[in-house]
VOKE-976660 format. One record per residue (C-alpha): residue in three letters; x, y, z. Coordinates in steps of 0.1 Angstrom, whole numbers, padded with zeros to 4 digits, always signed. Layout:
ALAXYZ
...
// end
This chain:
MET+1427+2434+2569
LEU+1405+2461+2576
CYS+1417+2472+2611
SER+1438+2466+2638
VAL+1436+2479+2674
VAL+1457+2479+2697
VAL+1441+2467+2736
SER+1461+2482+2762
HIS+1455+2459+2796
ALA+1461+2469+2832
SER+1491+2445+2832
GLY+1505+2468+2806
GLY+1505+2443+2781
GLU+1493+2444+2748
SER+1468+2421+2727
ARG+1456+2429+2688
TRP+1422+2422+2677
ARG+1420+2425+2637
GLY+1390+2427+2614
LEU+1360+2439+2631
GLY+1333+2418+2615
THR+1301+2425+2605
LEU+1287+2429+2646
PHE+1321+2442+2657
SER+1327+2404+2672
PRO+1346+2384+2681
PRO+1340+2404+2716
PHE+1368+2414+2736
GLU+1385+2398+2769
PRO+1372+2420+2801
VAL+1401+2433+2819
ALA+1378+2430+2853
ARG+1347+2415+2858
GLU+1331+2425+2888
ASP+1301+2401+2894
LEU+1273+2420+2870
CYS+1297+2448+2857
PRO+1323+2441+2834
GLN+1352+2467+2826
TYR+1368+2461+2790
VAL+1402+2473+2776
ALA+1408+2504+2766
ILE+1409+2503+2726
PHE+1436+2521+2703
PRO+1432+2530+2667
GLU+1467+2517+2654
ILE+1462+2513+2615
HIS+1451+2552+2615
ALA+1472+2560+2649
GLY+1490+2592+2628
ILE+1459+2606+2611
LEU+1444+2603+2645
GLN+1475+2621+2661
GLU+1475+2649+2640
ILE+1438+2659+2643
GLU+1438+2651+2677
ASN+1470+2680+2681
GLU+1452+2707+2658
TYR+1420+2701+2685
LEU+1439+2711+2713
THR+1450+2742+2696
LYS+1430+2777+2707
ASP+1428+2783+2666
PHE+1404+2753+2661
GLU+1387+2757+2694
GLN+1377+2790+2682
LYS+1371+2775+2649
MET+1346+2750+2668
TYR+1329+2771+2690
GLU+1318+2794+2657
SER+1304+2761+2638
LEU+1284+2759+2669
SER+1270+2796+2671
GLY+1262+2797+2637
ALA+1241+2767+2640
ILE+1225+2784+2672
GLN+1220+2815+2657
ILE+1191+2797+2634
PRO+1162+2794+2652
THR+1149+2756+2647
VAL+1121+2758+2671
VAL+1094+2730+2664
HIS+1058+2731+2681
ASP+1037+2705+2689
ASP+1008+2717+2667
TYR+1030+2726+2633
GLY+1013+2706+2605
PRO+1034+2685+2576
PRO+1062+2706+2565
ASP+1043+2714+2529
GLU+1017+2732+2545
GLU+1033+2750+2576
PRO+1057+2781+2568
GLY+1076+2778+2604
TRP+1094+2748+2588
ALA+1111+2768+2566
VAL+1137+2778+2589
PHE+1154+2744+2588
GLY+1162+2754+2553
LYS+1187+2781+2562
LEU+1202+2750+2583
HIS+1208+2732+2556
GLY+1225+2761+2537
TYR+1248+2766+2567
PHE+1255+2733+2570
GLU+1271+2729+2530
THR+1287+2764+2535
ARG+1307+2755+2568
PHE+1312+2716+2562
PRO+1320+2714+2520
LEU+1340+2682+2524
VAL+1315+2669+2539
HIS+1288+2678+2510
GLN+1317+2667+2485
HIS+1323+2633+2495
LEU+1294+2621+2512
ARG+1261+2613+2496
ARG+1230+2637+2512
THR+1191+2628+2510
THR+1167+2650+2523
VAL+1138+2633+2537
ASN+1101+2647+2542
SER+1118+2678+2532
PHE+1137+2680+2562
GLY+1150+2652+2570
LEU+1189+2648+2567
VAL+1207+2618+2556
TYR+1246+2614+2550
HIS+1258+2585+2533
TRP+1299+2581+2539
LYS+1307+2546+2518
GLY+1331+2530+2531
LYS+1358+2507+2516
ASN+1341+2470+2523
ALA+1305+2467+2513
THR+1300+2434+2530
LEU+1301+2456+2566
LYS+1272+2464+2576
PRO+1272+2503+2587
MET+1269+2522+2617
LEU+1245+2549+2620
LEU+1251+2579+2643
THR+1220+2602+2648
GLY+1206+2635+2666
HIS+1179+2666+2655
GLN+1184+2699+2642
ASP+1151+2708+2663
VAL+1152+2731+2698
VAL+1124+2738+2718
PRO+1109+2771+2719
VAL+1121+2797+2743
GLU+1093+2809+2769
PRO+1086+2845+2762
ILE+1083+2852+2799
THR+1118+2840+2805
ALA+1137+2857+2778
ASP+1151+2885+2801
GLN+1166+2857+2825
TRP+1192+2848+2797
THR+1224+2859+2805
TYR+1230+2861+2765
PRO+1201+2860+2741
PRO+1188+2827+2738
PHE+1196+2825+2698
SER+1227+2842+2700
GLY+1252+2816+2704
GLN+1278+2837+2723
TYR+1307+2823+2733
ASP+1326+2835+2762
GLY+1360+2819+2760
GLU+1351+2789+2780
TRP+1313+2781+2773
ILE+1288+2784+2744
HIS+1256+2799+2753
GLY+1220+2794+2735
ARG+1191+2771+2725
GLY+1204+2741+2709
ALA+1239+2744+2727
ILE+1233+2710+2744
ASP+1205+2696+2729
CYS+1210+2689+2705
LYS+1231+2710+2679
ALA+1264+2703+2696
VAL+1259+2666+2687
LEU+1252+2676+2651
ILE+1282+2698+2646
SER+1307+2672+2667
HIS+1296+2643+2643
LEU+1304+2669+2607
THR+1334+2684+2624
ALA+1350+2648+2629
VAL+1339+2635+2592
GLU+1354+2670+2578
MET+1384+2665+2594
LEU+1388+2632+2587
LEU+1383+2638+2548
GLN+1410+2667+2552
LYS+1434+2642+2562
GLY+1423+2618+2533
PHE+1402+2591+2555
GLN+1377+2568+2542
PRO+1362+2545+2562
ALA+1364+2505+2561
ARG+1322+2502+2571
THR+1301+2528+2557
VAL+1288+2558+2581
VAL+1256+2570+2580
LEU+1243+2601+2598
GLY+1208+2608+2601
TYR+1193+2639+2620
GLY+1151+2644+2622
PHE+1135+2677+2624
ASP+1108+2673+2652
GLU+1126+2651+2680
GLU+1109+2675+2704
ARG+1073+2665+2698
GLY+1083+2627+2689
GLY+1097+2625+2662
ILE+1064+2620+2640
ILE+1074+2632+2608
GLY+1110+2636+2611
ALA+1130+2607+2623
SER+1097+2584+2615
ARG+1102+2586+2581
ILE+1142+2587+2581
ALA+1135+2552+2595
GLU+1115+2541+2567
TYR+1141+2554+2542
LEU+1169+2536+2560
GLU+1151+2506+2560
ALA+1140+2507+2524
GLU+1181+2517+2515
TYR+1198+2491+2537
GLY+1171+2465+2549
ARG+1158+2456+2580
ASP+1186+2450+2605
GLY+1206+2467+2580
PHE+1229+2486+2605
ALA+1255+2472+2627
LEU+1253+2499+2656
LEU+1233+2531+2663
VAL+1246+2557+2683
ASP+1220+2586+2691
GLU+1222+2614+2720
SER+1218+2609+2755
SER+1225+2631+2786
PRO+1259+2642+2797
ASN+1278+2616+2821
PRO+1277+2621+2859
VAL+1308+2634+2877
SER+1318+2632+2914
ASP+1346+2638+2934
ASP+1360+2600+2933
MET+1345+2586+2903
VAL+1335+2592+2864
MET+1307+2571+2852
ALA+1304+2570+2811
VAL+1269+2559+2810
ILE+1255+2541+2779
SER+1220+2538+2776
PRO+1209+2503+2754
ALA+1173+2509+2769
GLU+1145+2536+2770
LYS+1111+2539+2789
GLY+1083+2545+2766
VAL+1060+2576+2765
LEU+1022+2582+2761
VAL+1011+2620+2761
ALA+0973+2612+2770
ARG+0941+2637+2764
MET+0916+2636+2787
GLU+0885+2658+2782
ILE+0848+2661+2792
ASN+0822+2677+2766
THR+0788+2694+2785
PRO+0762+2717+2777
GLY+0768+2751+2779
GLY+0746+2776+2789
HIS+0744+2809+2818
GLY+0768+2811+2843
GLY+0742+2822+2868
LEU+0724+2792+2864
PRO+0749+2764+2872
PRO+0741+2721+2875
PRO+0761+2713+2908
HIS+0793+2701+2887
THR+0806+2719+2854
GLY+0829+2703+2830
ILE+0859+2718+2846
GLY+0846+2708+2880
MET+0840+2670+2867
LEU+0876+2675+2852
GLY+0888+2681+2890
THR+0870+2647+2900
LEU+0890+2628+2873
ILE+0922+2647+2882
THR+0920+2639+2918
GLU+0912+2603+2911
LEU+0944+2601+2888
GLU+0961+2618+2917
ARG+0948+2589+2938
ASN+0957+2562+2916
HIS+0995+2570+2910
PRO+1015+2537+2892
VAL+1036+2521+2921
PRO+1069+2516+2911
ARG+1086+2482+2914
LEU+1122+2473+2913
VAL+1128+2436+2891
ARG+1163+2422+2888
GLU+1158+2419+2850
SER+1160+2458+2842
THR+1186+2477+2831
TYR+1184+2500+2865
TYR+1191+2473+2887
GLU+1222+2465+2861
THR+1233+2504+2867
LEU+1229+2500+2906
GLN+1249+2468+2902
CYS+1276+2487+2883
LYS+1275+2514+2909
ALA+1281+2485+2936
ALA+1311+2478+2921
HIS+1329+2508+2914
ASP+1315+2536+2926
PRO+1335+2543+2959
GLY+1310+2567+2968
MET+1284+2545+2976
SER+1269+2540+3010
GLU+1276+2505+3027
THR+1242+2503+3030
LEU+1232+2502+2997
ARG+1259+2481+2988
THR+1251+2456+3011
LEU+1218+2456+2998
LEU+1222+2453+2965
LYS+1246+2421+2972
ASP+1222+2405+2988
SER+1195+2413+2965
GLN+1210+2395+2940
LYS+1198+2362+2955
SER+1170+2376+2983
ASP+1134+2389+2978
ARG+1136+2402+3016
ALA+1169+2421+3003
LEU+1154+2432+2969
LYS+1122+2445+2988
ALA+1145+2462+3014
LEU+1168+2479+2989
ALA+1135+2492+2971
GLN+1128+2509+3003
GLU+1159+2521+3009
LEU+1162+2532+2971
SER+1127+2554+2979
ARG+1136+2570+3011
SER+1172+2582+2999
ASP+1167+2588+2961
PRO+1143+2612+2943
THR+1147+2596+2912
PHE+1138+2564+2922
SER+1096+2563+2910
ALA+1110+2575+2880
LEU+1132+2547+2872
ALA+1116+2519+2886
GLY+1084+2526+2869
THR+1058+2547+2854
THR+1056+2578+2858
GLN+1023+2604+2856
SER+1025+2639+2851
ILE+0995+2664+2845
SER+1011+2689+2827
MET+0986+2712+2805
VAL+0950+2721+2812
SER+0927+2744+2796
GLY+0886+2748+2797
GLY+0864+2776+2789
ALA+0859+2804+2768
LYS+0847+2831+2794
SER+0836+2843+2827
GLY+0803+2839+2829
ALA+0794+2806+2808
LEU+0793+2775+2815
PRO+0823+2756+2799
GLU+0812+2734+2772
HIS+0850+2718+2768
ALA+0875+2712+2799
GLU+0909+2689+2790
ILE+0939+2681+2804
VAL+0968+2661+2792
VAL+0990+2641+2808
ASP+1026+2627+2805
TYR+1036+2585+2811
LEU+1067+2578+2808
VAL+1059+2542+2808
ASP+1079+2505+2818
SER+1043+2486+2806
PRO+1027+2477+2774
LEU+1009+2510+2761
ALA+0978+2484+2761
GLU+0981+2479+2801
ILE+0986+2518+2809
ARG+0956+2525+2782
ALA+0934+2501+2800
ARG+0943+2512+2833
LEU+0932+2551+2829
ALA+0901+2536+2816
THR+0893+2518+2846
VAL+0903+2548+2865
ALA+0882+2571+2845
ALA+0850+2552+2845
PRO+0839+2557+2880
VAL+0841+2592+2872
ALA+0820+2594+2843
HIS+0797+2570+2860
MET+0792+2594+2889
HIS+0789+2624+2866
ASN+0764+2606+2840
LEU+0785+2610+2813
SER+0793+2587+2788
LEU+0830+2574+2783
THR+0855+2563+2751
ALA+0892+2557+2759
TRP+0912+2551+2727
GLY+0878+2547+2705
THR+0867+2520+2727
PRO+0831+2528+2749
PHE+0832+2520+2787
GLY+0805+2521+2814
ASP+0768+2524+2809
VAL+0759+2552+2801
GLU+0758+2555+2759
GLU+0771+2583+2742
GLY+0743+2613+2731
HIS+0724+2596+2762
GLY+0741+2612+2792
TYR+0747+2645+2807
GLY+0782+2647+2784
HIS+0808+2628+2774
MET+0842+2619+2785
ARG+0871+2610+2758
LEU+0903+2595+2766
SER+0931+2598+2734
ASP+0966+2601+2723
ALA+0977+2636+2722
PHE+1000+2647+2695
ALA+1003+2617+2685
ILE+1031+2605+2709
ALA+1028+2572+2719
ARG+1053+2550+2720
ASP+1062+2514+2736
VAL+1087+2504+2760
SER+1123+2502+2741
PRO+1137+2467+2729
VAL+1170+2466+2758
ALA+1202+2462+2734
PRO+1228+2434+2741
THR+1250+2453+2768
PHE+1279+2429+2784
GLY+1297+2398+2764
SER+1282+2422+2731
GLY+1306+2430+2704
PRO+1288+2464+2699
TRP+1289+2468+2736
GLU+1324+2463+2737
PHE+1335+2485+2712
LEU+1318+2514+2726
SER+1329+2508+2761
GLY+1368+2503+2751
THR+1366+2538+2728
ILE+1353+2556+2755
LYS+1379+2544+2782
GLY+1404+2548+2756
THR+1397+2584+2751
PHE+1396+2590+2789
SER+1430+2573+2794
THR+1449+2595+2768
ALA+1424+2627+2763
ASN+1406+2629+2799
ARG+1388+2664+2801
SER+1405+2685+2824
GLY+1404+2680+2862
HIS+1392+2646+2862
GLU+1424+2631+2852
ASP+1430+2611+2881
LYS+1389+2599+2886
PRO+1387+2562+2879
VAL+1362+2561+2850
PHE+1339+2531+2847
VAL+1310+2525+2820
ALA+1277+2512+2831
PRO+1246+2507+2811
GLY+1217+2529+2821
LEU+1182+2540+2817
LEU+1167+2567+2794
ILE+1134+2578+2807
GLY+1125+2605+2786
MET+1128+2634+2810
LEU+1163+2626+2826
ARG+1184+2595+2831
TYR+1197+2582+2862
TYR+1228+2601+2876
PRO+1235+2586+2913
ARG+1248+2613+2940
LEU+1238+2643+2913
THR+1212+2665+2904
ASN+1218+2677+2874
ALA+1200+2656+2849
ASP+1189+2673+2818
GLY+1156+2666+2800
ILE+1159+2642+2770
SER+1136+2628+2745
SER+1151+2601+2719
ASP+1143+2594+2685
THR+1155+2560+2688
GLY+1120+2547+2691
HIS+1114+2549+2654
TYR+1150+2535+2642
TRP+1141+2497+2662
ASN+1141+2479+2631
LEU+1177+2490+2618
THR+1195+2473+2642
LYS+1193+2455+2679
HIS+1223+2475+2686
ILE+1210+2508+2695
TYR+1227+2528+2722
ARG+1226+2564+2734
TYR+1255+2581+2745
VAL+1276+2612+2748
HIS+1310+2619+2757
VAL+1303+2652+2776
MET+1306+2656+2810
SER+1279+2667+2835
SER+1298+2694+2845
ASP+1301+2703+2807
ALA+1266+2713+2802
ARG+1236+2730+2819
GLY+1202+2742+2810
ALA+1188+2719+2786
HIS+1154+2731+2778
THR+1155+2758+2800
VAL+1168+2793+2808
ASN+1209+2797+2802
GLU+1212+2765+2781
GLY+1253+2761+2778
GLY+1282+2736+2776
GLN+1315+2732+2766
PHE+1322+2704+2741
VAL+1358+2698+2726
PHE+1363+2667+2749
THR+1331+2651+2727
LEU+1349+2654+2693
LEU+1379+2640+2710
TRP+1357+2605+2712
LYS+1336+2613+2678
GLN+1375+2610+2661
ARG+1380+2575+2681
LEU+1345+2560+2675
LEU+1350+2570+2634
SER+1387+2561+2631
PRO+1389+2522+2637
ILE+1355+2517+2615
// end
């Protein structure tokens, strides 16, 4: 017997589910199936219940809380900032600080480094292998990232505490990485350290994988870790992968635990115009910067149009809210019910969401954000180069997005007698070298990723396992202040900049490394056991949070494995 789990039903009875198989099957029976959003029963470890209770009792002491926050504080004080223009690890001195973080982990978590096999990948990627008792079971992969975004110098004096102080004020811990995402790493390592202190060994192997450039797309961190893990464990070699996500939304009348089985694609496009230089006193009708302005205008005029479809993860989220969120308006609830079969109701639902939900466009289509602009070297001199960088979070294949952008740019190039190359392909009737100048569209910072596959949800063993551990943690160790609120688990779409938070406005910036891990398992989920009220300021001023609660869930996640 590899594992035994007691499952408590709403009726108060118990059923026993033994032997978590290769893909955590057979599935649990749902305790409630509300149309498109079934809710599964809570899972409580049985074999290791004594160990778990000892550890959880310790977690709730002030001494442990202080020690845990000291662990996170020390990590925050090591400024593992990543910049978009960093070169390879052997050429860029800015990466050296990550070695300090590795040394800190070794000192702070000695049992982890004594019992787990640690591998470094591409100099600063970290992979820990915790060998399980049963080699026939596929391992579980928990991921996160070591890097943090820079602090804007002009905002430094706006922080209550210095951004890399790791200050703990007795309730909140402050600093860059407190939420995104050093708290995730520290919770993993703390949970494993505590289990090792009790002599625990998992049934299946657990792997921890930490990239070091997630904030710029994981191009040399997670991408190389993925190659290493596929070579080590094989294609589709993992039963389950859990990565970081956004905190869970809380309102006056509910807690929605959101597991993201899907993520939008990302394209960061560079659009540049090169034109002859010269004296600013003898300008042409339009300078390169002026031409770029025309292109910006056309991009804004041809903004992608959102569309609501029944097969989307976003639609699943809405159906879960209709089934379980008492705060949803009756108008939306009725439209959602009718939209399951009526195209007219689906259109009316989209119109209502467009009017009432500011996140609708981001969740129901491709978004466009012109985020950077540069051009010219000096006043009085005609600019020879001007460019913009445009961010796209996409719900369509990248090939379609690129082709569409070339179509928008081509008339602008023609208007100004510019040749045009879009992602290496010439467009238009002006050959390069024969016009007034040249326009080029390309990927910026090597950031381009297609829409993710959608991981299985309802009826899938791994989904039900995650749902059950989440419900089990909430039922016996709920966050103070939320004990009496109903909890439901729902799928949610991770869209790169925010995740769907109905009736809430504190979505946090996020970007996931999971796009590099698609070959490792089809069961990729993004979840953190943190409430929206326990986190603030990711990627901005006064980042901070509370995370004792997330440790309780990590312990529950690992104990039955």
